N, C-alpha and C positions, 0 to 999 in steps of 0.2 A: 551645487557640484562649482559653478564657473568662481563663486566669492571664495570656495579653498585656493583654485589655483591662484588667484588674484594675489590671496594673501601669500601664497608660496612665492610668488614673483621677485618680491624683494628680499635680497642676499641678510639684510639683519633680520628679520623674522625667519629665516631657515635655520638662522645661529641659534637665533633662541629655542627654535625647535631642538637642535640638537643638543644645546643646552637640558633642555629639560630632560628630553632622551636617555642623560643621564641622572636625573633624579629631579624631583619635585625642587622648587627654589622660591621665593619670595618674589615680589618685583626690588625690590633694595638690591637682594643679590644676582640679578639677573644683570643689573643695572650697571655694576660693578665690570662686568664686561666690556662695557662700551663706554665711549667717549660719546657721551650724547646727553641731554638734559633727563630728568627724572619721567617728565611730561611726556618728551618722545618716545622713552620705552613705554611708558604708559599706552601711548595710543598703540604702540606695535601691539603690545599684549590684548588691546582691545578689538583691535582687525583681528588677529588671531583667535580670540573668544569667539565673535562675532562669525566668525568661517567655522566654527565645531572643533579647530584642532586643538585646543588646550580648554582646560576648565579651572577652576580657580574655589577655595575652600578658605573660610576665615576663620583662622588660629588667633584668636586675641585680637590684639590692633593688628596682625598682619593678615596676608592675604596672601596664600601658600598657590602657586601654581601647577597643574599636571599637564603632561602631555597625553593625549585620547589617544592612543597607540589604534584602537580597532579605526578611528579614521583613518588614520594616515594608512592602515593596512589598505582599506576601500581606495583609497586615489592610488597607490600604489598597484593595484589591480585593473584600475580604469587605465594609468598610463601604459599598463601592458596589453588592454586591449586595444588600444590606438596603434602599439608597433605589431603586434599580432591579434588580428580581429578573431582569428577562427582558431586559437590558442584552447585547448581542454581546462574547465576547471573543474 
């Protein structure tokens, strides 16, 4: 779980997650939204993938990235537990 929170600590990675929340994208499509090198975007995607926040699927010569909403929901639940440990589930 700490890796997931560390992955979310970076504003660029949070923006990538927001973009993927709108729909699946390739790395190139994601890179179009940022003023950084493609290797930098790939690095952020790698961190998000390692944290289990996104998945990928090869489509021909491209890799399409998907938001793992189940993991995001789990993280939100953990955050709520920090705020209100006695809340009912």
